[in-house]
C-alpha positions, 0 to 999 in steps of 0.5 A, a space after each residue: 500500500 505504501 508503495 502505491 502511495 509513493 508511486 502515486 505521489 511521484 506520478 503527481 509530482 512529475 505531472 505537476 512539474 510538467 504542467 504546473 497550475 496556471 498563475 493566478 493574478 489579482 487584476 487579470 490573466 496571464 497568457 501561457 504561452 505569450 502571444 506574438 504581436 503582429 507588426 505595427 508602426 506608430 509615432 512617439 511624442 518626439 515624432 520618431 517611429 516606434 515599432 516592435 523593435 522598441 519593445 524588445 529587451 525590457 518589460 513594458 506596460 501598454 495602455 490605450 486612451 486619449 488626452 481629452 479623456 475626462 477621468 479613467 485615462 488620467 486616473 490609470 496613468 497616475 496609478 502607473 506613475 505611482 507604480 513605477 515610482 515605487 518600483 524604482 524606490 525599491 530598486 526592483 529588478 524590473 521597472 517596466 517602460 509605460 506606453 500610452 497609445 492614443 485612440 484619438 490621433 486626430 487631436 493627439 498629435 506628437 506635440 499634444 502627447 509631448 505636453 500630456 504624457 510627461 505630466 505623469 512621468 517624464 519617462 512615459 512614452 506616448 504613441 499616436 499615428 497618422 490616421 485612425 485606421 492605423 490605431 484601429 489595426 493596433 487596437 484590434 490586434 490587442 482586442 481593444 474596442 475603440 468607438 469615436 462618438 459623433 460630435 456632441 456640440 457646436 465646437 466639434 468636441 467628441 469622445 472616444 469610447 475604448 476598452 480599459 485593459 492594461 497590457 503587459 509585454 515581455 522583453 521579447 515584445 510578446 503579450 504576456 498578460 492582460 490586466 482588467 483591474 481594479 488597478 491599485 499600485 499594490 495589486 499591480 506590483 504583485 501581479 507584475 512580480 508574478 508575471 515576471 517570475 512565471 516567464 523566468 520559470 
């Protein structure tokens, strides 16, 4: 009987290490294996081209929004700023680059992003495109819904509805996790540590 128990335990351990249980995140889902991103080409706040090569070699956090967003976008960017500030203060092994992708390229020119993004953190990267179609392709590749609402007043002001997920990209430029909230510094810090550990393991 004891032999059976030891054999069963050994078989279970072998199965566990071959297929470890999925890593549970507080704010989202770890993708295993990570998802390869299709090629893309956007423009950063300095007017330079930004593509998949800029994602390689370091961890990244990507978030979609726009500078005229009244509440959710600035709140999330503020949380991400507090997160990276804390990680730097702790001398964390991984401090991701934060990338803000505008879903409103018509108004969010590189010049506009250059004014807006550094307000949260001068290290943050703002991305836009020459037209809405390029943003739509990038958003669709990540499963981000973007809907430009018709102008609501005589001044031509409008809103852009968009998904609120935050995307974690690994140093290979692959999508490692999708975070859906709620977003707090403590929760995101813990999840980032779990994601990095899972990839290294």
